[in-house]
MDAnalysis code that builds the backbone (N, CA, C; Angstrom):
import MDAnalysis as mda
import numpy as np

u = mda.Universe.empty(714, n_residues=238, atom_resindex=np.repeat(np.arange(238), 3), trajectory=True)
u.add_TopologyAttr("name", ["N", "CA", "C"] * 238)
u.add_TopologyAttr("resid", np.arange(1, 239))
u.add_TopologyAttr("resname", ["MET", "LYS", "ILE", "ASP", "VAL", "ILE", "THR", "ALA", "PHE", "GLU", "ASP", "MET", "ILE", "ASP", "GLN", "THR", "LEU", "SER", "HIS", "SER", "ILE", "VAL", "GLY", "ARG", "ALA", "ARG", "LYS", "ALA", "GLY", "ILE", "ILE", "LYS", "LEU", "GLY", "THR", "LEU", "SER", "PRO", "ARG", "GLN", "PHE", "ALA", "GLU", "ASP", "LYS", "HIS", "LYS", "THR", "ILE", "ASP", "ASP", "ARG", "PRO", "TYR", "GLY", "GLY", "GLY", "PRO", "GLY", "MET", "LEU", "MET", "LYS", "ALA", "GLU", "PRO", "LEU", "TYR", "GLN", "ALA", "ILE", "SER", "LYS", "LEU", "ARG", "LYS", "LYS", "SER", "SER", "TYR", "VAL", "ILE", "LEU", "THR", "SER", "PRO", "ARG", "GLY", "GLN", "VAL", "PHE", "SER", "GLN", "GLU", "LEU", "ALA", "LYS", "LYS", "LEU", "ALA", "LYS", "LYS", "ARG", "HIS", "LEU", "ILE", "PHE", "VAL", "CYS", "GLY", "HIS", "TYR", "GLU", "GLY", "ILE", "ASP", "ALA", "ARG", "ILE", "TYR", "PRO", "GLU", "VAL", "ASP", "LEU", "GLU", "VAL", "SER", "LEU", "GLY", "ASP", "PHE", "ILE", "LEU", "THR", "GLY", "GLY", "GLU", "LEU", "ALA", "ALA", "CYS", "VAL", "MET", "ILE", "ASP", "ALA", "ILE", "THR", "ARG", "LEU", "ARG", "PRO", "GLY", "THR", "PHE", "LYS", "LYS", "GLU", "GLY", "VAL", "THR", "SER", "SER", "GLU", "SER", "PHE", "GLU", "GLY", "ASN", "LEU", "LEU", "GLU", "ALA", "PRO", "GLN", "TYR", "THR", "ARG", "PRO", "GLU", "VAL", "TRP", "ARG", "GLY", "ARG", "LYS", "VAL", "PRO", "ALA", "VAL", "LEU", "LEU", "ASN", "GLY", "ASN", "HIS", "LYS", "GLU", "ILE", "GLU", "ALA", "TRP", "LYS", "HIS", "GLU", "GLN", "ALA", "LEU", "ALA", "LEU", "THR", "LYS", "GLN", "LEU", "ARG", "PRO", "ASP", "LEU", "LEU", "GLU", "THR", "ALA", "SER", "LEU", "LYS", "SER", "LYS", "LYS", "VAL", "GLN", "LYS", "LYS", "LYS", "ILE", "ARG", "ARG", "LYS"])
u.atoms.positions = np.array([
    [49.658, 74.561, 13.316],
    [50.684, 74.041, 14.217],
    [50.871, 72.547, 13.955],
    [52.118, 72.112, 13.885],
    [52.426, 70.694, 13.688],
    [52.916, 70.108, 14.999],
    [52.352, 68.964, 15.370],
    [52.771, 68.256, 16.575],
    [53.078, 66.819, 16.198],
    [54.298, 66.372, 16.493],
    [54.690, 64.992, 16.272],
    [54.985, 64.329, 17.608],
    [54.657, 63.055, 17.692],
    [54.896, 62.291, 18.917],
    [55.713, 61.056, 18.568],
    [56.866, 60.923, 19.183],
    [57.708, 59.741, 19.009],
    [57.340, 58.743, 20.092],
    [56.777, 57.623, 19.692],
    [56.259, 56.647, 20.644],
    [56.209, 55.263, 20.013],
    [56.379, 54.264, 20.828],
    [56.239, 52.883, 20.367],
    [54.780, 52.456, 20.358],
    [53.900, 53.339, 20.834],
    [52.472, 53.017, 20.949],
    [51.669, 54.094, 20.216],
    [51.783, 54.105, 18.903],
    [51.182, 55.150, 18.078],
    [49.660, 55.195, 18.188],
    [49.015, 54.036, 18.235],
    [47.552, 53.998, 18.324],
    [47.047, 54.674, 19.595],
    [47.819, 54.573, 20.657],
    [47.426, 55.166, 21.938],
    [47.287, 56.683, 21.801],
    [48.202, 57.294, 21.080],
    [48.165, 58.741, 20.867],
    [47.015, 59.121, 19.945],
    [46.918, 58.451, 18.829],
    [45.917, 58.797, 17.821],
    [44.503, 58.620, 18.357],
    [44.242, 57.519, 19.036],
    [42.901, 57.246, 19.535],
    [42.514, 58.195, 20.667],
    [43.453, 58.477, 21.553],
    [43.154, 59.360, 22.679],
    [42.837, 60.775, 22.210],
    [43.529, 61.225, 21.174],
    [43.379, 62.607, 20.709],
    [42.508, 62.718, 19.459],
    [41.545, 61.817, 19.330],
    [40.628, 61.848, 18.185],
    [39.229, 62.282, 18.590],
    [39.053, 62.720, 19.816],
    [37.728, 63.028, 20.328],
    [37.612, 64.470, 20.812],
    [36.398, 64.908, 21.008],
    [36.072, 66.194, 21.628],
    [36.789, 67.359, 20.944],
    [37.256, 68.312, 21.736],
    [37.822, 69.553, 21.208],
    [39.079, 69.303, 20.376],
    [39.965, 68.441, 20.856],
    [41.195, 68.169, 20.112],
    [40.881, 67.461, 18.801],
    [39.941, 66.542, 18.832],
    [39.547, 65.853, 17.610],
    [39.004, 66.827, 16.569],
    [38.183, 67.776, 17.024],
    [37.634, 68.778, 16.101],
    [38.735, 69.693, 15.574],
    [39.681, 70.043, 16.435],
    [40.793, 70.897, 16.008],
    [41.637, 70.194, 14.951],
    [41.804, 68.898, 15.077],
    [42.549, 68.132, 14.069],
    [41.807, 68.130, 12.742],
    [40.503, 67.892, 12.792],
    [39.720, 67.865, 11.563],
    [39.712, 69.219, 10.869],
    [39.746, 70.295, 11.673],
    [39.726, 71.654, 11.114],
    [41.098, 72.109, 10.642],
    [42.131, 71.298, 10.910],
    [43.482, 71.655, 10.490],
    [44.169, 72.660, 11.386],
    [43.610, 72.905, 12.566],
    [44.225, 73.842, 13.511],
    [45.526, 73.258, 14.049],
    [45.525, 71.961, 14.282],
    [46.769, 71.255, 14.579],
    [46.876, 70.062, 13.640],
    [48.083, 69.727, 13.276],
    [48.348, 68.542, 12.481],
    [49.164, 67.597, 13.353],
    [48.577, 66.460, 13.676],
    [49.192, 65.515, 14.605],
    [49.754, 64.316, 13.858],
    [51.016, 64.014, 14.146],
    [51.648, 62.842, 13.550],
    [52.343, 62.009, 14.608],
    [52.558, 60.743, 14.329],
    [53.277, 59.861, 15.241],
    [54.380, 59.139, 14.476],
    [55.415, 58.783, 15.197],
    [56.537, 58.055, 14.601],
    [57.076, 57.069, 15.622],
    [57.168, 55.822, 15.229],
    [57.673, 54.796, 16.142],
    [59.187, 54.654, 16.025],
    [59.895, 54.624, 17.153],
    [61.344, 54.398, 17.099],
    [61.694, 53.003, 16.597],
    [60.704, 52.122, 16.567],
    [60.967, 50.764, 16.057],
    [61.371, 50.789, 14.584],
    [60.974, 51.831, 13.873],
    [61.364, 51.954, 12.468],
    [62.879, 52.056, 12.302],
    [63.557, 52.448, 13.390],
    [64.996, 52.676, 13.321],
    [65.781, 51.656, 14.144],
    [65.078, 50.594, 14.577],
    [65.765, 49.534, 15.315],
    [66.770, 48.838, 14.403],
    [67.832, 48.308, 14.992],
    [68.942, 47.777, 14.202],
    [68.935, 46.265, 14.070],
    [67.907, 45.613, 14.571],
    [67.859, 44.152, 14.468],
    [66.505, 43.729, 13.907],
    [66.405, 42.471, 13.515],
    [65.189, 41.986, 12.864],
    [63.983, 41.955, 13.797],
    [64.230, 41.964, 15.100],
    [63.135, 41.930, 16.065],
    [62.628, 43.334, 16.423],
    [63.228, 44.355, 15.820],
    [62.845, 45.751, 16.072],
    [62.968, 46.107, 17.553],
    [64.074, 45.729, 18.145],
    [64.296, 45.954, 19.576],
    [64.651, 47.410, 19.846],
    [63.947, 48.032, 20.785],
    [64.234, 49.424, 21.139],
    [64.597, 49.591, 22.612],
    [64.759, 48.470, 23.324],
    [65.132, 48.565, 24.736],
    [66.184, 47.502, 25.057],
    [66.889, 47.716, 26.170],
    [67.925, 46.770, 26.580],
    [68.172, 46.939, 28.075],
    [68.937, 46.013, 28.652],
    [69.234, 46.058, 30.080],
    [70.182, 47.216, 30.400],
    [70.026, 47.853, 31.548],
    [70.903, 48.978, 31.906],
    [72.283, 48.511, 32.345],
    [73.321, 49.251, 31.939],
    [74.657, 48.995, 32.461],
    [74.669, 49.242, 33.958],
    [75.433, 48.422, 34.687],
    [75.523, 48.580, 36.135],
    [74.428, 47.865, 36.891],
    [73.531, 47.211, 36.144],
    [72.463, 46.465, 36.782],
    [71.278, 47.335, 37.148],
    [70.285, 46.740, 37.710],
    [69.072, 47.441, 38.084],
    [67.859, 46.830, 37.410],
    [66.682, 47.120, 37.945],
    [65.462, 46.521, 37.399],
    [65.024, 47.177, 36.099],
    [64.224, 46.458, 35.332],
    [63.613, 47.032, 34.144],
    [64.545, 47.142, 32.952],
    [63.998, 47.736, 31.885],
    [64.717, 47.907, 30.626],
    [64.730, 49.380, 30.250],
    [65.783, 49.793, 29.560],
    [65.910, 51.179, 29.115],
    [65.708, 51.264, 27.604],
    [65.105, 52.369, 27.161],
    [64.994, 52.603, 25.725],
    [66.370, 52.959, 25.182],
    [66.723, 52.374, 24.068],
    [68.040, 52.583, 23.457],
    [68.130, 53.985, 22.840],
    [69.322, 54.534, 22.823],
    [69.523, 55.898, 22.346],
    [69.373, 56.032, 20.830],
    [69.938, 55.091, 20.072],
    [69.993, 55.264, 18.612],
    [68.617, 55.350, 17.943],
    [67.657, 54.469, 18.261],
    [66.334, 54.603, 17.625],
    [65.666, 55.936, 17.927],
    [65.801, 56.415, 19.172],
    [65.222, 57.705, 19.520],
    [65.924, 58.838, 18.780],
    [67.248, 58.749, 18.694],
    [68.018, 59.776, 17.994],
    [67.610, 59.852, 16.526],
    [67.470, 58.706, 15.892],
    [67.102, 58.669, 14.484],
    [65.695, 59.235, 14.265],
    [64.785, 58.925, 15.183],
    [63.418, 59.425, 15.069],
    [63.380, 60.950, 15.209],
    [64.113, 61.464, 16.197],
    [64.176, 62.921, 16.391],
    [64.788, 63.588, 15.167],
    [65.857, 63.016, 14.661],
    [66.552, 63.594, 13.505],
    [65.660, 63.630, 12.271],
    [64.832, 62.624, 12.095],
    [63.952, 62.579, 10.928],
    [62.899, 63.673, 10.983],
    [62.435, 63.993, 12.177],
    [61.341, 64.958, 12.320],
    [61.815, 66.394, 12.502],
    [63.009, 66.560, 13.068],
    [63.434, 67.900, 13.475],
    [63.733, 68.809, 12.283],
    [63.217, 70.043, 12.394],
    [63.511, 71.111, 11.444],
    [63.977, 72.324, 12.242],
    [64.260, 73.424, 11.548],
    [64.736, 74.623, 12.241],
    [63.708, 75.153, 13.241],
    [62.438, 75.012, 12.915],
    [61.374, 75.538, 13.775],
    [60.935, 74.561, 14.857],
    [61.545, 73.381, 14.921],
    [61.101, 72.343, 15.856],
    [61.545, 72.617, 17.285],
    [60.710, 72.169, 18.218],
    [61.011, 72.258, 19.646],
    [60.743, 70.879, 20.232],
    [61.795, 70.239, 20.754],
    [61.710, 68.839, 21.179],
    [61.492, 68.743, 22.689],
    [60.444, 68.032, 23.068],
    [60.061, 67.886, 24.478],
    [60.123, 66.419, 24.873],
    [60.820, 66.136, 25.945],
    [60.882, 64.779, 26.494],
    [59.983, 64.690, 27.716],
    [59.059, 63.739, 27.725],
    [58.252, 63.509, 28.919],
    [59.136, 62.778, 29.929],
    [59.342, 63.421, 31.080],
    [60.324, 62.903, 32.023],
    [59.954, 63.272, 33.454],
    [60.041, 62.328, 34.409],
    [59.716, 62.645, 35.803],
    [60.683, 63.642, 36.429],
    [61.828, 63.872, 35.810],
    [62.790, 64.820, 36.352],
    [62.639, 66.212, 35.732],
    [61.667, 66.358, 34.838],
    [61.511, 67.596, 34.097],
    [60.753, 68.685, 34.827],
    [60.660, 69.835, 34.184],
    [59.877, 70.972, 34.685],
    [58.418, 70.561, 34.771],
    [57.749, 70.956, 35.856],
    [56.345, 70.585, 36.023],
    [55.478, 71.395, 35.061],
    [54.631, 70.709, 34.338],
    [53.759, 71.341, 33.359],
    [52.777, 72.278, 34.037],
    [52.493, 73.401, 33.399],
    [51.594, 74.404, 33.956],
    [50.873, 75.123, 32.828],
    [49.882, 75.929, 33.195],
    [49.160, 76.704, 32.197],
    [50.083, 77.705, 31.510],
    [50.997, 78.294, 32.272],
    [51.937, 79.246, 31.683],
    [52.845, 78.577, 30.657],
    [53.285, 77.364, 30.966],
    [54.110, 76.639, 30.003],
    [53.289, 76.263, 28.774],
    [52.033, 75.886, 28.993],
    [51.152, 75.561, 27.869],
    [51.029, 76.753, 26.922],
    [50.921, 77.955, 27.475],
    [50.817, 79.169, 26.651],
    [52.074, 79.366, 25.806],
    [53.226, 79.152, 26.403],
    [54.482, 79.321, 25.676],
    [54.606, 78.299, 24.548],
    [54.253, 77.054, 24.851],
    [54.365, 76.001, 23.850],
    [53.336, 76.176, 22.731],
    [52.190, 76.767, 23.051],
    [51.148, 76.980, 22.045],
    [51.582, 77.974, 20.969],
    [52.645, 78.721, 21.238],
    [53.150, 79.699, 20.272],
    [54.198, 79.106, 19.330],
    [54.610, 77.880, 19.593],
    [55.603, 77.229, 18.747],
    [54.982, 76.758, 17.436],
    [55.790, 76.678, 16.407],
    [55.306, 76.216, 15.111],
    [55.301, 74.692, 15.000],
    [56.278, 74.048, 15.643],
    [56.402, 72.596, 15.533],
    [56.902, 72.023, 16.845],
    [56.100, 71.153, 17.441],
    [56.481, 70.474, 18.679],
    [56.726, 68.994, 18.393],
    [57.793, 68.472, 18.979],
    [58.074, 67.035, 18.905],
    [58.113, 66.493, 20.325],
    [57.177, 65.615, 20.653],
    [57.153, 64.983, 21.973],
    [57.842, 63.625, 21.880],
    [58.782, 63.383, 22.781],
    [59.470, 62.101, 22.864],
    [58.953, 61.384, 24.103],
    [58.316, 60.258, 23.913],
    [57.710, 59.525, 25.032],
    [58.646, 58.433, 25.530],
    [59.103, 58.590, 26.744],
    [59.868, 57.528, 27.373],
    [58.956, 56.364, 27.720],
    [59.530, 55.214, 27.967],
    [58.740, 54.045, 28.351],
    [59.652, 53.074, 29.096],
    [59.072, 52.000, 29.556],
    [59.812, 51.005, 30.328],
    [60.436, 51.676, 31.558],
    [61.690, 51.415, 31.857],
    [62.326, 51.981, 33.052],
    [62.877, 53.382, 32.798],
    [62.926, 53.793, 31.536],
    [63.454, 55.118, 31.210],
    [64.181, 55.068, 29.879],
    [65.054, 56.044, 29.646],
    [65.797, 56.098, 28.395],
    [67.294, 56.212, 28.676],
    [68.082, 55.856, 27.691],
    [69.526, 56.034, 27.773],
    [69.814, 57.531, 27.958],
    [70.553, 57.877, 29.003],
    [70.788, 59.279, 29.352],
    [71.505, 60.070, 28.266],
    [72.131, 59.404, 27.338],
    [72.855, 60.105, 26.272],
    [71.929, 60.806, 25.279],
    [70.624, 60.566, 25.398],
    [69.676, 61.225, 24.504],
    [69.271, 62.607, 25.027],
    [69.529, 62.881, 26.310],
    [69.086, 64.156, 26.895],
    [69.572, 65.390, 26.131],
    [70.821, 65.442, 25.658],
    [71.263, 66.637, 24.920],
    [70.515, 66.874, 23.615],
    [69.748, 65.893, 23.154],
    [69.018, 66.030, 21.890],
    [67.655, 66.681, 22.059],
    [67.254, 66.955, 23.303],
    [65.932, 67.550, 23.530],
    [66.086, 68.983, 24.037],
    [65.052, 69.789, 23.815],
    [65.079, 71.186, 24.238],
    [64.506, 71.387, 25.633],
    [63.605, 70.508, 26.048],
    [62.938, 70.678, 27.335],
    [62.446, 69.336, 27.845],
    [62.639, 69.104, 29.133],
    [62.060, 67.937, 29.798],
    [60.882, 68.406, 30.634],
    [59.750, 67.715, 30.521],
    [58.535, 68.144, 31.212],
    [57.894, 66.965, 31.936],
    [57.404, 67.244, 33.137],
    [56.726, 66.254, 33.963],
    [55.322, 66.750, 34.297],
    [54.390, 65.836, 34.492],
    [53.056, 66.230, 34.938],
    [52.988, 66.410, 36.444],
    [53.949, 65.877, 37.161],
    [53.929, 65.986, 38.625],
    [54.760, 64.898, 39.259],
    [54.704, 64.858, 40.565],
    [55.544, 63.934, 41.321],
    [54.903, 62.558, 41.453],
    [54.765, 61.899, 40.311],
    [54.271, 60.526, 40.286],
    [54.815, 59.877, 39.023],
    [54.732, 58.567, 38.956],
    [55.317, 57.828, 37.846],
    [54.224, 57.162, 37.018],
    [54.306, 57.335, 35.699],
    [53.420, 56.657, 34.766],
    [54.180, 55.522, 34.087],
    [53.447, 54.598, 33.488],
    [54.085, 53.495, 32.773],
    [54.902, 54.001, 31.597],
    [54.413, 55.052, 30.955],
    [55.131, 55.639, 29.825],
    [54.726, 57.087, 29.650],
    [55.354, 57.764, 28.714],
    [55.094, 59.180, 28.517],
    [53.922, 59.498, 27.617],
    [53.241, 58.481, 27.091],
    [52.162, 58.724, 26.139],
    [51.007, 59.514, 26.751],
    [50.566, 59.128, 27.939],
    [49.461, 59.858, 28.574],
    [49.868, 61.281, 28.908],
    [51.106, 61.462, 29.345],
    [51.597, 62.810, 29.647],
    [51.593, 63.673, 28.390],
    [52.042, 63.108, 27.280],
    [52.058, 63.847, 26.015],
    [50.638, 64.222, 25.603],
    [49.694, 63.301, 25.759],
    [48.297, 63.579, 25.398],
    [47.725, 64.714, 26.238],
    [48.016, 64.702, 27.529],
    [47.531, 65.769, 28.410],
    [48.075, 67.118, 27.962],
    [49.366, 67.176, 27.675],
    [49.980, 68.443, 27.269],
    [49.456, 68.914, 25.919],
    [49.286, 67.998, 24.987],
    [48.773, 68.357, 23.664],
    [47.355, 68.897, 23.775],
    [46.549, 68.305, 24.647],
    [45.189, 68.793, 24.879],
    [45.222, 70.231, 25.387],
    [46.037, 70.480, 26.409],
    [46.125, 71.819, 27.006],
    [46.631, 72.846, 25.992],
    [47.583, 72.455, 25.171],
    [48.159, 73.361, 24.162],
    [47.159, 73.648, 23.054],
    [46.459, 72.618, 22.585],
    [45.499, 72.781, 21.499],
    [44.391, 73.752, 21.876],
    [43.932, 73.699, 23.110],
    [42.857, 74.585, 23.566],
    [43.236, 76.054, 23.446],
    [44.534, 76.334, 23.444],
    [45.011, 77.712, 23.401],
    [45.290, 78.213, 21.989],
    [45.192, 77.344, 21.015],
    [45.461, 77.743, 19.642],
    [44.271, 78.513, 19.067],
    [44.542, 79.612, 18.353],
    [43.461, 80.384, 17.733],
    [42.612, 79.513, 16.810],
    [41.294, 79.652, 16.954],
    [40.380, 78.898, 16.111],
    [39.863, 77.618, 16.719],
    [40.482, 77.160, 17.806],
    [40.022, 75.925, 18.445],
    [38.603, 76.091, 18.968],
    [38.334, 77.249, 19.563],
    [36.987, 77.567, 20.033],
    [36.374, 78.622, 19.117],
    [35.123, 78.461, 18.773],
    [34.450, 79.422, 17.917],
    [34.315, 80.779, 18.604],
    [34.077, 80.750, 19.912],
    [33.900, 81.978, 20.667],
    [35.240, 82.401, 21.262],
    [35.663, 83.623, 20.975],
    [36.932, 84.138, 21.491],
    [36.858, 84.354, 22.994],
    [37.976, 84.169, 23.671],
    [38.049, 84.455, 25.099],
    [37.588, 83.328, 26.001],
    [37.270, 82.172, 25.423],
    [36.775, 81.052, 26.225],
    [37.796, 80.627, 27.277],
    [39.072, 80.648, 26.932],
    [40.106, 80.147, 27.847],
    [40.635, 81.211, 28.803],
    [40.251, 82.467, 28.617],
    [40.857, 83.550, 29.398],
    [40.370, 83.636, 30.834],
    [39.239, 82.987, 31.147],
    [38.698, 83.070, 32.502],
    [38.716, 81.738, 33.226],
    [39.481, 80.789, 32.710],
    [39.507, 79.468, 33.325],
    [40.483, 79.412, 34.496],
    [40.424, 78.313, 35.224],
    [41.335, 78.123, 36.345],
    [42.780, 78.242, 35.904],
    [43.601, 78.843, 36.778],
    [45.034, 79.055, 36.612],
    [45.370, 80.247, 35.733],
    [44.343, 80.925, 35.165],
    [44.618, 82.187, 34.496],
    [44.863, 83.226, 35.581],
    [46.037, 83.871, 35.549],
    [46.397, 84.784, 36.625],
    [46.695, 84.053, 37.919],
    [46.898, 82.727, 37.818],
    [47.175, 81.865, 38.972],
    [46.056, 81.881, 40.003],
    [44.840, 81.996, 39.540],
    [43.669, 81.876, 40.401],
    [42.790, 80.740, 39.891],
    [42.104, 80.071, 40.819],
    [41.122, 79.088, 40.413],
    [39.902, 79.822, 39.857],
    [39.158, 79.150, 39.014],
    [37.986, 79.770, 38.412],
    [36.857, 79.860, 39.430],
    [36.089, 80.935, 39.362],
    [34.939, 81.118, 40.248],
    [33.889, 80.042, 39.975],
    [33.033, 79.729, 40.969],
    [31.969, 78.748, 40.760],
    [31.042, 79.189, 39.624],
    [30.521, 78.222, 38.868],
    [29.610, 78.513, 37.768],
    [28.316, 77.715, 37.929],
    [27.247, 78.244, 37.341],
    [25.921, 77.640, 37.488],
    [25.178, 77.697, 36.158],
    [24.228, 76.774, 35.972],
    [23.364, 76.797, 34.800],
    [21.933, 76.490, 35.236],
    [20.998, 76.426, 34.317],
    [19.595, 76.189, 34.639],
    [19.398, 74.826, 35.299],
    [18.430, 74.700, 36.213],
    [17.446, 75.698, 36.655],
    [18.002, 76.642, 37.723],
    [17.288, 77.753, 37.992],
    [17.750, 78.717, 38.992],
    [17.752, 78.118, 40.395],
    [16.824, 77.201, 40.651],
    [16.771, 76.509, 41.941],
    [16.824, 75.015, 41.676],
    [17.804, 74.352, 42.255],
    [17.961, 72.905, 42.090],
    [18.048, 72.254, 43.455],
    [17.072, 71.431, 43.776],
    [16.998, 70.738, 45.070],
    [17.185, 71.713, 46.238],
    [16.547, 72.856, 46.104],
    [16.582, 73.859, 47.160],
    [17.817, 74.743, 47.157],
    [18.730, 74.511, 46.244],
    [19.958, 75.301, 46.164],
    [19.833, 76.329, 45.049],
    [20.013, 77.602, 45.397],
    [19.773, 78.696, 44.464],
    [21.058, 79.192, 43.795],
    [20.906, 79.669, 42.588],
    [21.996, 80.355, 41.900],
    [22.193, 81.706, 42.585],
    [23.441, 82.134, 42.882],
    [23.662, 83.443, 43.504],
    [22.960, 84.552, 42.722],
    [22.249, 85.419, 43.454],
    [21.420, 86.450, 42.832],
    [22.215, 87.372, 41.925],
    [23.485, 87.644, 42.247],
    [24.279, 88.574, 41.452],
    [24.422, 88.097, 40.013],
    [24.396, 86.783, 39.790],
    [24.561, 86.251, 38.439],
    [23.301, 86.413, 37.595],
    [22.208, 86.823, 38.240],
    [20.937, 86.949, 37.543],
    [20.529, 88.393, 37.295],
    [21.329, 89.363, 37.815],
    [20.878, 90.757, 37.754],
    [21.249, 91.480, 36.463],
    [22.072, 90.872, 35.603],
    [22.398, 91.474, 34.325],
    [23.444, 92.564, 34.366],
    [23.971, 92.882, 35.554],
    [25.010, 93.915, 35.683],
    [26.379, 93.252, 35.530],
    [26.976, 93.423, 34.354],
    [28.205, 92.697, 34.042],
    [29.381, 93.118, 34.921],
    [29.437, 94.382, 35.294],
    [30.525, 94.835, 36.158],
    [30.429, 94.189, 37.533],
    [29.222, 94.121, 38.051],
    [29.034, 93.478, 39.355],
    [29.335, 91.975, 39.275],
    [28.918, 91.384, 38.181],
    [29.169, 89.950, 38.013],
    [30.669, 89.668, 37.948],
    [31.407, 90.485, 37.190],
    [32.851, 90.296, 37.081],
    [33.533, 90.505, 38.428],
    [33.097, 91.511, 39.184],
    [33.661, 91.759, 40.510],
    [33.387, 90.581, 41.441],
    [32.173, 90.046, 41.372],
    [31.803, 88.894, 42.199],
    [32.654, 87.681, 41.833],
    [32.836, 87.441, 40.543],
    [33.641, 86.298, 40.102],
    [35.083, 86.422, 40.592],
    [35.612, 87.646, 40.545],
    [36.986, 87.845, 40.989],
    [37.113, 87.571, 42.491],
    [36.167, 88.076, 43.265],
    [36.181, 87.837, 44.711],
    [36.053, 86.352, 45.026],
    [35.164, 85.672, 44.303],
    [34.982, 84.241, 44.514],
    [36.239, 83.455, 44.137],
    [36.891, 83.870, 43.045],
    [38.122, 83.204, 42.625],
    [39.205, 83.343, 43.681],
    [39.327, 84.533, 44.246],
    [40.308, 84.752, 45.309],
    [40.000, 83.886, 46.529],
    [38.721, 83.872, 46.936],
    [38.330, 83.106, 48.119],
    [38.543, 81.610, 47.910],
    [38.181, 81.126, 46.722],
    [38.326, 79.698, 46.438],
    [39.791, 79.292, 46.377],
    [40.610, 80.143, 45.776],
    [42.047, 79.853, 45.691],
    [42.665, 79.841, 47.078],
    [42.264, 80.785, 47.925],
    [42.780, 80.834, 49.291],
    [42.405, 79.581, 50.072],
    [41.198, 79.064, 49.801],
    [40.713, 77.881, 50.506],
    [41.357, 76.592, 50.009],
    [41.446, 76.441, 48.672],
    [41.873, 75.163, 48.100],
    [43.320, 75.122, 47.634],
    [43.842, 76.246, 47.129],
    [45.205, 76.278, 46.617],
    [45.926, 77.551, 47.069],
    [46.130, 77.719, 48.379],
    [46.774, 78.950, 48.871],
    [48.175, 79.158, 48.304],
    [48.818, 78.085, 47.860],
    [50.152, 78.217, 47.282],
    [50.160, 79.077, 46.018],
    [49.028, 79.114, 45.315],
    [48.955, 79.887, 44.086],
    [48.931, 81.394, 44.337],
    [48.513, 81.785, 45.521],
    [48.346, 83.209, 45.809],
    [49.662, 83.973, 45.825],
    [50.778, 83.278, 45.970],
    [52.071, 83.958, 45.995],
    [52.362, 84.664, 44.681],
    [51.830, 84.135, 43.595],
    [52.090, 84.750, 42.292],
    [50.804, 85.145, 41.583],
    [49.678, 85.096, 42.285],
    [48.393, 85.408, 41.670],
    [48.189, 86.911, 41.529],
    [47.295, 87.282, 40.631],
    [46.916, 88.679, 40.455],
    [45.894, 89.020, 41.522],
    [46.320, 89.779, 42.540],
    [45.458, 90.054, 43.690],
    [44.738, 91.389, 43.591],
    [44.921, 92.076, 42.493],
    [44.292, 93.383, 42.347],
    [42.792, 93.203, 42.163],
    [42.030, 93.559, 43.186],
    [40.581, 93.398, 43.122],
    [39.969, 94.406, 42.174],
    [38.953, 93.992, 41.477],
    [38.262, 94.891, 40.577],
    [37.322, 95.794, 41.374],
    [37.208, 97.038, 40.933],
    [36.368, 97.991, 41.641],
    [34.906, 97.585, 41.538],
    [34.255, 97.611, 42.689],
    [32.845, 97.259, 42.734],
    [32.038, 98.551, 42.685],
    [30.992, 98.572, 41.911],
    [30.139, 99.749, 41.805],
    [29.478, 100.035, 43.150],
    [28.993, 101.261, 43.309],
    [28.391, 101.693, 44.566],
    [27.247, 100.786, 44.984],
    [26.531, 100.281, 43.988],
    [25.434, 99.389, 44.307],
    [25.977, 98.112, 44.929],
    [25.497, 97.774, 46.085],
    [25.984, 96.614, 46.813],
    [25.621, 95.317, 46.093],
    [26.580, 94.419, 46.039],
    [26.341, 93.133, 45.415],
    [25.547, 92.257, 46.367],
    [24.455, 91.740, 45.887],
    [23.638, 90.848, 46.710],
    [24.152, 89.425, 46.565],
    [24.283, 88.729, 47.666],
    [24.749, 87.345, 47.649],
    [23.737, 86.466, 48.364],
    [23.462, 85.360, 47.796],
    [22.573, 84.394, 48.434],
    [23.182, 83.016, 48.319],
])
């Protein structure tokens, strides 16, 4: 998968996505990450990519032509262009899955007060992380690239790692525990120690439902509520 990011702050993208799982995925060639600065297409000697908005108002807007030229240089038939924008569709796990199936993603990072509105027809999708404002789209692009990379085949050595995480089926993930079995008087639930995988899966599903109802009841409207059948043997809980 090829991912390009159009940004005036190329180091910010490269450095942020050079670590942990995404960094390993880049080294393994699972994703190929590139950056392109719109300053390369600026029309003056100062490499200016922003200007004052018509009609007045605070801040500076990114100029349309440098962004257009950058998109045009990168775009191919298989490309899908995403603009990080506070007015865009809110990013989600389901959207991450759809984008992870694309062959080539181009992220356009807005900055300053925004971008010239005439660039909107040049993008395929506008995406937001939520109802808040960032200084620029670079962090938003990094977050989305991280989420997308995790879903690409080969990113994790063990298959199925991402299938039981939070927001799969629109449920939060069940609580998890590791050694020791007793920590400061707090015990690991007995069902997780009995070796019965069917009971463990049933317990995890029940816990996921309960946790989602408690913390994110809004997700239950579209969540998979079909409870898994529990074996006759009663699940012990502690």
